[in-house]
Biopython code that builds the backbone (N, CA, C, O; Angstrom):
import numpy as np
from Bio.PDB.StructureBuilder import StructureBuilder

atoms = [
    (1, "UNK", "N", (75.305, -6.279, 55.989)),
    (1, "UNK", "CA", (76.816, -6.549, 55.459)),
    (1, "UNK", "C", (76.944, -7.562, 54.771)),
    (1, "UNK", "O", (78.113, -7.909, 54.600)),
    (2, "UNK", "N", (75.730, -8.525, 54.040)),
    (2, "UNK", "CA", (75.680, -9.400, 53.267)),
    (2, "UNK", "C", (76.055, -9.324, 51.840)),
    (2, "UNK", "O", (76.423, -10.329, 51.230)),
    (3, "UNK", "N", (75.963, -8.045, 51.239)),
    (3, "UNK", "CA", (76.172, -7.623, 50.119)),
    (3, "UNK", "C", (77.517, -7.031, 49.856)),
    (3, "UNK", "O", (77.931, -6.735, 48.735)),
    (4, "UNK", "N", (78.290, -6.853, 51.190)),
    (4, "UNK", "CA", (79.702, -6.350, 51.123)),
    (4, "UNK", "C", (80.884, -7.591, 50.968)),
    (4, "UNK", "O", (81.004, -8.715, 51.456)),
    (5, "UNK", "N", (81.578, -6.866, 50.142)),
    (5, "UNK", "CA", (82.947, -7.893, 49.877)),
    (5, "UNK", "C", (84.213, -7.415, 50.852)),
    (5, "UNK", "O", (84.775, -6.325, 50.952)),
    (6, "UNK", "N", (84.386, -8.457, 51.406)),
    (6, "UNK", "CA", (85.708, -8.285, 52.604)),
    (6, "UNK", "C", (86.992, -8.200, 51.686)),
    (6, "UNK", "O", (87.382, -9.083, 50.923)),
    (7, "UNK", "N", (87.651, -6.804, 51.935)),
    (7, "UNK", "CA", (88.762, -6.579, 51.000)),
    (7, "UNK", "C", (90.104, -6.786, 52.107)),
    (7, "UNK", "O", (91.121, -7.111, 51.495)),
    (8, "UNK", "N", (90.249, -6.693, 53.219)),
    (8, "UNK", "CA", (91.341, -6.714, 54.207)),
    (8, "UNK", "C", (90.972, -7.476, 55.490)),
    (8, "UNK", "O", (89.887, -7.077, 55.913)),
    (9, "UNK", "N", (91.439, -8.302, 56.137)),
    (9, "UNK", "CA", (90.867, -9.003, 57.484)),
    (9, "UNK", "C", (92.136, -9.504, 58.161)),
    (9, "UNK", "O", (92.740, -10.532, 57.859)),
    (10, "UNK", "N", (92.408, -8.769, 58.973)),
    (10, "UNK", "CA", (93.660, -8.436, 59.943)),
    (10, "UNK", "C", (92.876, -8.901, 61.434)),
    (10, "UNK", "O", (93.148, -8.177, 62.392)),
    (11, "UNK", "N", (91.981, -9.988, 61.673)),
    (11, "UNK", "CA", (91.701, -10.299, 62.730)),
    (11, "UNK", "C", (90.855, -11.528, 62.341)),
    (11, "UNK", "O", (90.919, -12.013, 61.212)),
    (12, "UNK", "N", (89.897, -12.113, 63.514)),
    (12, "UNK", "CA", (89.082, -13.038, 63.557)),
    (12, "UNK", "C", (87.940, -12.868, 62.836)),
    (12, "UNK", "O", (87.532, -11.707, 62.822)),
    (13, "UNK", "N", (87.210, -13.779, 62.149)),
    (13, "UNK", "CA", (86.186, -13.879, 61.224)),
    (13, "UNK", "C", (85.165, -13.133, 62.138)),
    (13, "UNK", "O", (84.509, -12.325, 61.480)),
    (14, "UNK", "N", (84.839, -13.166, 63.452)),
    (14, "UNK", "CA", (83.570, -12.430, 63.884)),
    (14, "UNK", "C", (83.312, -11.036, 64.079)),
    (14, "UNK", "O", (82.311, -10.476, 64.525)),
    (15, "UNK", "N", (84.734, -10.441, 63.536)),
    (15, "UNK", "CA", (84.793, -8.841, 63.165)),
    (15, "UNK", "C", (83.639, -8.618, 62.210)),
    (15, "UNK", "O", (82.922, -7.619, 62.272)),
    (16, "UNK", "N", (83.495, -9.543, 61.365)),
    (16, "UNK", "CA", (82.559, -8.993, 60.120)),
    (16, "UNK", "C", (81.138, -9.590, 60.466)),
    (16, "UNK", "O", (80.316, -9.245, 59.617)),
    (17, "UNK", "N", (80.606, -10.382, 61.462)),
    (17, "UNK", "CA", (79.603, -10.600, 61.749)),
    (17, "UNK", "C", (79.030, -10.428, 63.016)),
    (17, "UNK", "O", (77.836, -10.669, 63.198)),
    (18, "UNK", "N", (79.900, -9.965, 64.064)),
    (18, "UNK", "CA", (79.341, -9.546, 65.359)),
    (18, "UNK", "C", (78.915, -7.938, 65.028)),
    (18, "UNK", "O", (79.355, -7.249, 64.107)),
    (19, "UNK", "N", (77.968, -7.571, 66.014)),
    (19, "UNK", "CA", (77.152, -6.790, 65.913)),
    (19, "UNK", "C", (78.083, -5.539, 66.933)),
    (19, "UNK", "O", (78.409, -5.767, 68.098)),
    (20, "UNK", "N", (78.378, -4.302, 66.238)),
    (20, "UNK", "CA", (79.198, -3.610, 66.913)),
    (20, "UNK", "C", (78.944, -2.912, 67.998)),
    (20, "UNK", "O", (77.731, -2.847, 68.203)),
    (21, "UNK", "N", (79.575, -2.371, 68.766)),
    (21, "UNK", "CA", (79.294, -1.862, 70.043)),
    (21, "UNK", "C", (78.906, 0.048, 69.699)),
    (21, "UNK", "O", (78.080, 0.653, 70.384)),
    (22, "UNK", "N", (79.424, 0.489, 68.933)),
    (22, "UNK", "CA", (79.471, 1.813, 68.168)),
    (22, "UNK", "C", (79.675, 1.805, 66.902)),
    (22, "UNK", "O", (80.403, 1.032, 66.280)),
    (23, "UNK", "N", (79.001, 2.715, 66.476)),
    (23, "UNK", "CA", (79.325, 3.609, 64.775)),
    (23, "UNK", "C", (79.558, 4.631, 64.858)),
    (23, "UNK", "O", (79.142, 5.435, 65.692)),
    (24, "UNK", "N", (80.594, 4.862, 63.613)),
    (24, "UNK", "CA", (81.163, 5.868, 63.284)),
    (24, "UNK", "C", (80.717, 6.512, 62.111)),
    (24, "UNK", "O", (81.551, 5.988, 61.373)),
    (25, "UNK", "N", (80.039, 7.261, 61.325)),
    (25, "UNK", "CA", (80.225, 7.519, 60.010)),
    (25, "UNK", "C", (80.782, 8.922, 59.913)),
    (25, "UNK", "O", (80.422, 9.982, 60.425)),
    (26, "UNK", "N", (81.990, 8.530, 58.918)),
    (26, "UNK", "CA", (82.896, 9.472, 58.489)),
    (26, "UNK", "C", (82.663, 10.050, 56.997)),
    (26, "UNK", "O", (83.456, 10.672, 56.290)),
    (27, "UNK", "N", (81.416, 9.678, 56.754)),
    (27, "UNK", "CA", (81.419, 9.614, 54.996)),
    (27, "UNK", "C", (81.464, 11.090, 54.811)),
    (27, "UNK", "O", (80.943, 11.912, 55.564)),
    (28, "UNK", "N", (82.115, 11.329, 53.770)),
    (28, "UNK", "CA", (82.597, 12.721, 53.122)),
    (28, "UNK", "C", (83.819, 13.249, 53.753)),
    (28, "UNK", "O", (84.290, 14.272, 53.258)),
    (29, "UNK", "N", (84.353, 12.764, 54.672)),
    (29, "UNK", "CA", (85.635, 13.216, 55.338)),
    (29, "UNK", "C", (86.657, 12.785, 54.380)),
    (29, "UNK", "O", (86.456, 11.841, 53.615)),
    (30, "UNK", "N", (87.888, 13.540, 54.407)),
    (30, "UNK", "CA", (89.123, 12.849, 53.542)),
    (30, "UNK", "C", (90.135, 12.807, 54.501)),
    (30, "UNK", "O", (90.068, 13.369, 55.594)),
    (31, "UNK", "N", (91.440, 11.882, 53.937)),
    (31, "UNK", "CA", (92.535, 12.064, 55.035)),
    (31, "UNK", "C", (93.004, 13.393, 55.328)),
    (31, "UNK", "O", (92.881, 14.253, 54.456)),
    (32, "UNK", "N", (93.577, 13.704, 56.546)),
    (32, "UNK", "CA", (93.950, 12.920, 57.490)),
    (32, "UNK", "C", (92.623, 13.027, 58.714)),
    (32, "UNK", "O", (92.679, 12.623, 59.875)),
    (33, "UNK", "N", (91.649, 13.592, 58.136)),
    (33, "UNK", "CA", (90.336, 13.692, 59.338)),
    (33, "UNK", "C", (89.693, 12.196, 59.619)),
    (33, "UNK", "O", (89.047, 11.841, 60.605)),
    (34, "UNK", "N", (90.081, 11.395, 58.409)),
    (34, "UNK", "CA", (89.229, 10.006, 58.694)),
    (34, "UNK", "C", (89.989, 9.332, 59.882)),
    (34, "UNK", "O", (89.431, 8.831, 60.858)),
    (35, "UNK", "N", (91.053, 9.376, 59.714)),
    (35, "UNK", "CA", (92.068, 8.616, 60.382)),
    (35, "UNK", "C", (92.135, 9.143, 62.215)),
    (35, "UNK", "O", (92.265, 8.452, 63.225)),
    (36, "UNK", "N", (91.998, 10.484, 62.057)),
    (36, "UNK", "CA", (92.011, 11.538, 63.448)),
    (36, "UNK", "C", (90.701, 10.794, 63.921)),
    (36, "UNK", "O", (90.770, 9.994, 64.855)),
    (37, "UNK", "N", (89.485, 11.060, 63.269)),
    (37, "UNK", "CA", (88.185, 10.763, 63.998)),
    (37, "UNK", "C", (88.009, 9.469, 64.416)),
    (37, "UNK", "O", (87.235, 9.317, 65.361)),
    (38, "UNK", "N", (88.530, 8.505, 63.951)),
    (38, "UNK", "CA", (88.865, 6.756, 63.794)),
    (38, "UNK", "C", (89.403, 6.640, 65.580)),
    (38, "UNK", "O", (88.792, 6.285, 66.588)),
    (39, "UNK", "N", (90.490, 7.013, 65.408)),
    (39, "UNK", "CA", (91.101, 7.107, 66.643)),
    (39, "UNK", "C", (90.566, 7.635, 68.079)),
    (39, "UNK", "O", (90.610, 7.160, 69.214)),
    (40, "UNK", "N", (90.055, 8.794, 67.543)),
    (40, "UNK", "CA", (89.480, 9.580, 68.843)),
    (40, "UNK", "C", (88.149, 8.763, 69.353)),
    (40, "UNK", "O", (87.774, 8.907, 70.516)),
    (41, "UNK", "N", (87.510, 7.976, 68.523)),
    (41, "UNK", "CA", (86.527, 7.683, 69.068)),
    (41, "UNK", "C", (86.982, 6.003, 69.484)),
    (41, "UNK", "O", (86.337, 5.543, 70.426)),
    (42, "UNK", "N", (87.758, 5.317, 69.020)),
    (42, "UNK", "CA", (88.399, 4.148, 69.395)),
    (42, "UNK", "C", (89.020, 4.417, 71.060)),
    (42, "UNK", "O", (89.005, 3.477, 71.855)),
    (43, "UNK", "N", (89.417, 5.441, 71.364)),
    (43, "UNK", "CA", (90.021, 5.949, 72.478)),
    (43, "UNK", "C", (88.914, 6.309, 73.772)),
    (43, "UNK", "O", (89.309, 6.616, 74.896)),
    (44, "UNK", "N", (87.407, 6.206, 73.372)),
    (44, "UNK", "CA", (86.677, 5.811, 74.303)),
    (44, "UNK", "C", (85.907, 4.769, 74.686)),
    (44, "UNK", "O", (85.019, 4.715, 75.538)),
    (45, "UNK", "N", (86.497, 3.666, 73.714)),
    (45, "UNK", "CA", (86.015, 2.142, 73.701)),
    (45, "UNK", "C", (87.116, 1.563, 74.927)),
    (45, "UNK", "O", (88.230, 1.948, 75.285)),
    (46, "UNK", "N", (86.313, 0.570, 75.319)),
    (46, "UNK", "CA", (86.946, -0.406, 76.146)),
    (46, "UNK", "C", (87.300, -1.479, 75.566)),
    (46, "UNK", "O", (86.619, -1.929, 74.645)),
    (47, "UNK", "N", (88.657, -2.214, 76.082)),
    (47, "UNK", "CA", (89.472, -3.343, 75.492)),
    (47, "UNK", "C", (88.050, -4.443, 75.050)),
    (47, "UNK", "O", (87.155, -4.745, 75.839)),
    (48, "UNK", "N", (88.117, -4.757, 74.067)),
    (48, "UNK", "CA", (87.064, -5.771, 73.329)),
    (48, "UNK", "C", (86.002, -5.325, 72.951)),
    (48, "UNK", "O", (85.359, -6.223, 72.408)),
    (49, "UNK", "N", (85.366, -4.177, 72.961)),
    (49, "UNK", "CA", (84.737, -3.520, 72.381)),
    (49, "UNK", "C", (84.769, -3.351, 70.609)),
    (49, "UNK", "O", (85.836, -3.317, 69.997)),
    (50, "UNK", "N", (83.729, -3.275, 70.084)),
    (50, "UNK", "CA", (83.907, -3.235, 68.335)),
    (50, "UNK", "C", (83.329, -2.089, 67.915)),
    (50, "UNK", "O", (82.188, -1.825, 68.293)),
    (51, "UNK", "N", (83.912, -1.375, 67.210)),
    (51, "UNK", "CA", (83.713, 0.058, 66.268)),
    (51, "UNK", "C", (83.420, -0.411, 65.104)),
    (51, "UNK", "O", (84.002, -1.436, 64.751)),
    (52, "UNK", "N", (82.558, 0.141, 64.312)),
    (52, "UNK", "CA", (82.136, 0.047, 62.803)),
    (52, "UNK", "C", (82.157, 1.659, 62.297)),
    (52, "UNK", "O", (81.533, 2.656, 62.662)),
    (53, "UNK", "N", (83.181, 1.412, 61.281)),
    (53, "UNK", "CA", (83.552, 2.875, 60.692)),
    (53, "UNK", "C", (82.755, 2.917, 59.281)),
    (53, "UNK", "O", (82.786, 1.866, 58.640)),
    (54, "UNK", "N", (82.086, 3.947, 58.754)),
    (54, "UNK", "CA", (81.703, 3.999, 57.544)),
    (54, "UNK", "C", (82.102, 5.336, 56.777)),
    (54, "UNK", "O", (81.756, 6.465, 57.126)),
    (55, "UNK", "N", (82.950, 4.997, 55.587)),
    (55, "UNK", "CA", (83.639, 5.831, 55.032)),
    (55, "UNK", "C", (83.475, 6.017, 53.449)),
    (55, "UNK", "O", (83.329, 4.959, 52.836)),
    (56, "UNK", "N", (83.475, 7.060, 52.778)),
    (56, "UNK", "CA", (83.585, 7.148, 51.409)),
    (56, "UNK", "C", (84.558, 7.344, 50.822)),
    (56, "UNK", "O", (84.430, 7.523, 49.611)),
    (57, "UNK", "N", (85.762, 7.387, 51.343)),
    (57, "UNK", "CA", (86.939, 7.964, 51.089)),
    (57, "UNK", "C", (87.700, 6.746, 50.748)),
    (57, "UNK", "O", (87.820, 6.083, 51.778)),
    (58, "UNK", "N", (88.298, 6.134, 49.684)),
    (58, "UNK", "CA", (88.819, 4.816, 49.210)),
    (58, "UNK", "C", (89.934, 4.946, 49.853)),
    (58, "UNK", "O", (90.025, 4.175, 50.809)),
    (59, "UNK", "N", (91.001, 5.778, 49.650)),
    (59, "UNK", "CA", (92.082, 6.014, 50.346)),
    (59, "UNK", "C", (92.199, 5.643, 51.837)),
    (59, "UNK", "O", (93.013, 4.889, 52.370)),
    (60, "UNK", "N", (91.079, 6.432, 52.445)),
    (60, "UNK", "CA", (91.024, 6.125, 53.960)),
    (60, "UNK", "C", (90.686, 4.523, 54.207)),
    (60, "UNK", "O", (91.361, 3.899, 55.025)),
    (61, "UNK", "N", (89.757, 3.964, 53.570)),
    (61, "UNK", "CA", (89.581, 2.955, 54.053)),
    (61, "UNK", "C", (90.338, 1.705, 53.640)),
    (61, "UNK", "O", (90.098, 0.618, 54.164)),
    (62, "UNK", "N", (91.582, 1.931, 52.355)),
    (62, "UNK", "CA", (92.399, 0.933, 51.914)),
    (62, "UNK", "C", (93.825, 1.117, 52.434)),
    (62, "UNK", "O", (94.665, 0.218, 52.479)),
    (63, "UNK", "N", (94.012, 2.445, 52.839)),
    (63, "UNK", "CA", (95.487, 2.869, 53.298)),
    (63, "UNK", "C", (95.633, 3.572, 54.625)),
    (63, "UNK", "O", (96.261, 3.034, 55.537)),
    (64, "UNK", "N", (95.146, 4.602, 54.744)),
    (64, "UNK", "CA", (95.471, 5.431, 55.947)),
    (64, "UNK", "C", (94.694, 4.965, 57.110)),
    (64, "UNK", "O", (95.393, 4.804, 58.110)),
    (65, "UNK", "N", (93.201, 4.655, 57.282)),
    (65, "UNK", "CA", (92.946, 3.879, 58.346)),
    (65, "UNK", "C", (93.608, 2.856, 58.830)),
    (65, "UNK", "O", (94.086, 2.842, 59.964)),
    (66, "UNK", "N", (93.714, 1.571, 57.698)),
    (66, "UNK", "CA", (94.500, 0.524, 58.184)),
    (66, "UNK", "C", (95.730, 0.903, 58.577)),
    (66, "UNK", "O", (96.101, 0.282, 59.573)),
    (67, "UNK", "N", (96.535, 1.729, 58.148)),
    (67, "UNK", "CA", (97.994, 1.953, 58.601)),
    (67, "UNK", "C", (97.773, 2.250, 59.891)),
    (67, "UNK", "O", (98.376, 1.513, 60.670)),
    (68, "UNK", "N", (96.931, 3.307, 60.501)),
    (68, "UNK", "CA", (96.962, 3.800, 61.977)),
    (68, "UNK", "C", (96.237, 2.783, 62.721)),
    (68, "UNK", "O", (96.435, 2.968, 63.921)),
    (69, "UNK", "N", (95.278, 1.520, 62.449)),
    (69, "UNK", "CA", (95.092, 0.560, 62.924)),
    (69, "UNK", "C", (96.403, -0.448, 63.284)),
    (69, "UNK", "O", (96.584, -0.970, 64.384)),
    (70, "UNK", "N", (97.030, -0.556, 62.430)),
    (70, "UNK", "CA", (98.159, -1.690, 62.242)),
    (70, "UNK", "C", (99.055, -1.126, 63.066)),
    (70, "UNK", "O", (99.627, -1.992, 63.728)),
    (71, "UNK", "N", (99.523, 0.290, 63.373)),
    (71, "UNK", "CA", (100.491, 0.828, 64.122)),
    (71, "UNK", "C", (100.035, 0.553, 65.680)),
    (71, "UNK", "O", (100.907, 0.337, 66.521)),
    (72, "UNK", "N", (98.606, 0.568, 66.049)),
    (72, "UNK", "CA", (98.282, -0.048, 67.178)),
    (72, "UNK", "C", (97.830, -1.429, 67.535)),
    (72, "UNK", "O", (97.174, -1.741, 68.529)),
    (73, "UNK", "N", (98.262, -2.193, 66.606)),
    (73, "UNK", "CA", (97.988, -3.621, 66.546)),
    (73, "UNK", "C", (96.723, -4.132, 67.214)),
    (73, "UNK", "O", (96.486, -4.910, 68.138)),
    (74, "UNK", "N", (95.949, -3.332, 66.320)),
    (74, "UNK", "CA", (94.497, -3.641, 66.515)),
    (74, "UNK", "C", (93.988, -4.545, 65.356)),
    (74, "UNK", "O", (94.479, -4.575, 64.227)),
    (75, "UNK", "N", (92.780, -5.381, 65.862)),
    (75, "UNK", "CA", (92.169, -6.152, 64.965)),
    (75, "UNK", "C", (91.137, -5.800, 63.858)),
    (75, "UNK", "O", (90.156, -5.307, 64.414)),
    (76, "UNK", "N", (91.011, -5.844, 62.852)),
    (76, "UNK", "CA", (90.520, -5.003, 61.961)),
    (76, "UNK", "C", (89.763, -5.743, 60.664)),
    (76, "UNK", "O", (90.221, -6.841, 60.345)),
    (77, "UNK", "N", (88.719, -5.256, 59.951)),
    (77, "UNK", "CA", (88.350, -5.905, 58.796)),
    (77, "UNK", "C", (87.885, -4.874, 57.812)),
    (77, "UNK", "O", (87.054, -4.078, 58.249)),
    (78, "UNK", "N", (88.225, -4.753, 56.698)),
    (78, "UNK", "CA", (87.422, -3.614, 55.784)),
    (78, "UNK", "C", (86.817, -4.404, 54.595)),
    (78, "UNK", "O", (87.336, -5.319, 53.955)),
    (79, "UNK", "N", (85.591, -3.832, 54.451)),
    (79, "UNK", "CA", (84.807, -4.288, 53.637)),
    (79, "UNK", "C", (83.861, -3.247, 52.547)),
    (79, "UNK", "O", (83.013, -2.461, 52.967)),
    (80, "UNK", "N", (84.168, -3.410, 51.243)),
    (80, "UNK", "CA", (83.678, -2.865, 50.315)),
    (80, "UNK", "C", (81.906, -2.861, 50.380)),
    (80, "UNK", "O", (81.331, -3.929, 50.591)),
    (81, "UNK", "N", (81.167, -1.667, 50.196)),
    (81, "UNK", "CA", (79.933, -2.150, 50.269)),
    (81, "UNK", "C", (79.371, -2.325, 48.546)),
    (81, "UNK", "O", (78.344, -2.944, 48.269)),
    (82, "UNK", "N", (80.047, -1.816, 47.753)),
    (82, "UNK", "CA", (79.535, -1.539, 46.568)),
    (82, "UNK", "C", (78.830, -0.316, 46.024)),
    (82, "UNK", "O", (78.421, -0.151, 44.874)),
    (83, "UNK", "N", (78.772, 0.355, 46.861)),
    (83, "UNK", "CA", (77.781, 1.798, 46.646)),
    (83, "UNK", "C", (78.627, 2.821, 46.842)),
    (83, "UNK", "O", (78.026, 3.875, 47.054)),
    (84, "UNK", "N", (80.078, 2.926, 46.852)),
    (84, "UNK", "CA", (80.918, 3.918, 47.360)),
    (84, "UNK", "C", (81.178, 4.029, 48.301)),
    (84, "UNK", "O", (81.775, 5.057, 48.619)),
    (85, "UNK", "N", (80.867, 2.999, 49.311)),
    (85, "UNK", "CA", (81.354, 3.151, 50.587)),
    (85, "UNK", "C", (81.953, 2.209, 51.139)),
    (85, "UNK", "O", (81.649, 1.122, 50.647)),
    (86, "UNK", "N", (82.781, 2.157, 52.071)),
    (86, "UNK", "CA", (83.403, 1.044, 52.905)),
    (86, "UNK", "C", (83.248, 1.009, 54.027)),
    (86, "UNK", "O", (83.156, 2.152, 54.476)),
    (87, "UNK", "N", (83.140, 0.030, 54.984)),
    (87, "UNK", "CA", (82.878, -0.616, 56.339)),
    (87, "UNK", "C", (84.273, -0.827, 56.846)),
    (87, "UNK", "O", (85.084, -1.376, 56.101)),
    (88, "UNK", "N", (84.565, -0.504, 57.845)),
    (88, "UNK", "CA", (85.632, -0.894, 58.656)),
    (88, "UNK", "C", (84.996, -1.076, 60.150)),
    (88, "UNK", "O", (84.418, -0.310, 60.921)),
    (89, "UNK", "N", (85.402, -2.554, 60.197)),
    (89, "UNK", "CA", (85.242, -2.906, 61.721)),
    (89, "UNK", "C", (86.368, -3.349, 62.853)),
    (89, "UNK", "O", (86.887, -4.462, 62.773)),
    (90, "UNK", "N", (86.663, -2.580, 63.735)),
    (90, "UNK", "CA", (87.940, -2.542, 64.597)),
    (90, "UNK", "C", (87.267, -3.176, 65.768)),
    (90, "UNK", "O", (86.098, -2.970, 66.096)),
    (91, "UNK", "N", (88.165, -4.017, 66.406)),
    (91, "UNK", "CA", (88.040, -4.361, 67.845)),
    (91, "UNK", "C", (89.312, -3.943, 68.415)),
    (91, "UNK", "O", (90.449, -4.259, 68.066)),
    (92, "UNK", "N", (88.885, -3.104, 69.444)),
    (92, "UNK", "CA", (90.096, -2.380, 70.712)),
    (92, "UNK", "C", (90.183, -3.699, 71.701)),
    (92, "UNK", "O", (89.391, -3.981, 72.601)),
    (93, "UNK", "N", (91.464, -4.498, 71.256)),
    (93, "UNK", "CA", (91.800, -5.236, 72.105)),
    (93, "UNK", "C", (92.611, -4.768, 73.103)),
    (93, "UNK", "O", (93.505, -3.966, 72.831)),
    (94, "UNK", "N", (92.349, -5.319, 74.697)),
    (94, "UNK", "CA", (93.004, -4.703, 76.004)),
    (94, "UNK", "C", (94.142, -4.478, 75.622)),
    (94, "UNK", "O", (94.443, -3.360, 76.040)),
    (95, "UNK", "N", (95.155, -5.018, 74.919)),
    (95, "UNK", "CA", (96.543, -4.990, 74.994)),
    (95, "UNK", "C", (96.998, -3.772, 74.416)),
    (95, "UNK", "O", (98.047, -3.220, 74.749)),
    (96, "UNK", "N", (95.930, -3.206, 73.241)),
    (96, "UNK", "CA", (96.263, -2.073, 72.570)),
    (96, "UNK", "C", (95.901, -0.870, 73.278)),
    (96, "UNK", "O", (96.494, 0.180, 73.030)),
    (97, "UNK", "N", (94.827, -0.938, 74.280)),
    (97, "UNK", "CA", (94.680, 0.111, 75.072)),
    (97, "UNK", "C", (95.743, 1.105, 75.410)),
    (97, "UNK", "O", (95.678, 2.287, 75.073)),
    (98, "UNK", "N", (96.618, 0.632, 76.016)),
    (98, "UNK", "CA", (97.963, 1.497, 76.483)),
    (98, "UNK", "C", (98.653, 1.941, 75.201)),
    (98, "UNK", "O", (99.283, 2.972, 75.433)),
    (99, "UNK", "N", (98.749, 1.618, 74.162)),
    (99, "UNK", "CA", (99.030, 2.069, 72.800)),
    (99, "UNK", "C", (98.348, 3.469, 72.479)),
    (99, "UNK", "O", (98.969, 4.352, 71.888)),
    (100, "UNK", "N", (97.318, 3.588, 72.811)),
    (100, "UNK", "CA", (96.199, 5.020, 72.196)),
    (100, "UNK", "C", (96.803, 5.839, 73.388)),
    (100, "UNK", "O", (96.724, 7.015, 73.031)),
    (101, "UNK", "N", (97.326, 5.783, 74.544)),
    (101, "UNK", "CA", (97.880, 6.750, 75.209)),
    (101, "UNK", "C", (99.105, 7.352, 74.721)),
    (101, "UNK", "O", (99.443, 8.511, 74.962)),
    (102, "UNK", "N", (99.801, 6.458, 73.976)),
    (102, "UNK", "CA", (101.471, 6.747, 73.457)),
    (102, "UNK", "C", (101.396, 7.317, 72.101)),
    (102, "UNK", "O", (102.379, 7.988, 71.786)),
    (103, "UNK", "N", (100.422, 7.202, 71.194)),
    (103, "UNK", "CA", (100.573, 7.370, 70.033)),
    (103, "UNK", "C", (99.458, 8.353, 69.211)),
    (103, "UNK", "O", (98.247, 8.304, 69.429)),
    (104, "UNK", "N", (99.958, 9.055, 68.444)),
    (104, "UNK", "CA", (99.034, 10.207, 67.451)),
    (104, "UNK", "C", (98.880, 9.251, 66.156)),
    (104, "UNK", "O", (99.611, 8.346, 65.752)),
    (105, "UNK", "N", (97.579, 9.812, 65.613)),
    (105, "UNK", "CA", (96.982, 9.171, 64.305)),
    (105, "UNK", "C", (98.017, 9.069, 63.437)),
    (105, "UNK", "O", (97.839, 8.595, 62.316)),
]
sb = StructureBuilder()
sb.init_structure("model")
sb.init_model(0)
sb.init_chain("A")
sb.init_seg("    ")
for serial, (resi, resn, name, xyz) in enumerate(atoms, 1):
    if name == "N":
        sb.init_residue(resn, " ", resi, " ")
    sb.init_atom(name, np.array(xyz, "f"), 0.0, 1.0, " ", f" {name:<3s}", serial, name[0])
structure = sb.get_structure()
């Protein structure tokens, strides 16, 4: 991640440096499937765990997925790899766990 450029940061700095608990590669998928898949995997995580999402869809990386994460009050960071892919690091907070049961992507 050292060659990645931080695009959005809606959380603490350790989102970028901490090792993720789970990785989801949704390269090749486009909206709305990218948001849906991300939310489904986040539902499986416990509060405090970190998910790394890899996508090749710019719209998903910069708009769709961040919007879904903001609606759930999640901490996240978006990084551009420079090779046509983006990495989104998301921490499922304990407070956000309740919201997953009530919201759709």
